[in-house]
N, C-alpha and C positions, 0 to 999 in steps of 0.2 A: 272449191271441191272440183275435181275434173270427173265429168260424167263420161263412163265407158259407153261406145256404142251397143246398142242390143245385137246379140248374135243371131242370125237367122238360122233356122231349123226346118227340116222338111218333116211333115207329119202326114199320115196316111189314113185313108179310111180302111176298115177291115170287116171281115166277116166272122161272126161266132157260130160254130155249128153245134146244134143240139146234141147231147151226149146219146140219146137214145135213137135219133133219126138223123143219119149223116145227110140227107136230102134237104133238111131244114135248117135254115141259117137266118141270123138277123144282123142286121147292121147297126151297131151302136150310135148314139146321137153325138158322137164326138170324133175328131181326128185325134191320132196319138203317135208318139215317136216309135220308130221301129224297134227301139229297146223294149219299150213298154208292151208292145204286141206280142214280141217273140217270147215274152214270159208268161203269156197266157196259154191255156190248153185249148186246143182244137180252133184255132183261128188261122185265117188267110189274109194276108195283106192284099189290098186293092191297089196295085202299083201304079196304074194311070190316074188315080184319084188321089192326088196329093196337094198340099199347099205349102207355101214358104211363109213361115210366121215368125215373129219375133220370140226368142226364148223365154223372155219375161211375161209373154201372154200365156204360158203353159201352166197348168197347176202342178202341184207337188209330184204327181204320178206322170207327167209327161204328156197330158191331154189337152185339148182344146175343145169347147162347145161348139156346135155348129148352129150358126143362126138360120132357123127355118121361117 
């Protein structure tokens, strides 16, 4: 069996803004693909905070947990 090399993906941190208070935001405990983030409402991608990861490390939604 030939094993295909893992494809590298760029994942980003992002902020999710409170629906009632635009000045309040939290940063989820994972990085996610741009496609996943763009589907969410009231989010902003943190462009300078990104990682290159193997596609196989992502969950089914396109996220990867952050080790703290």
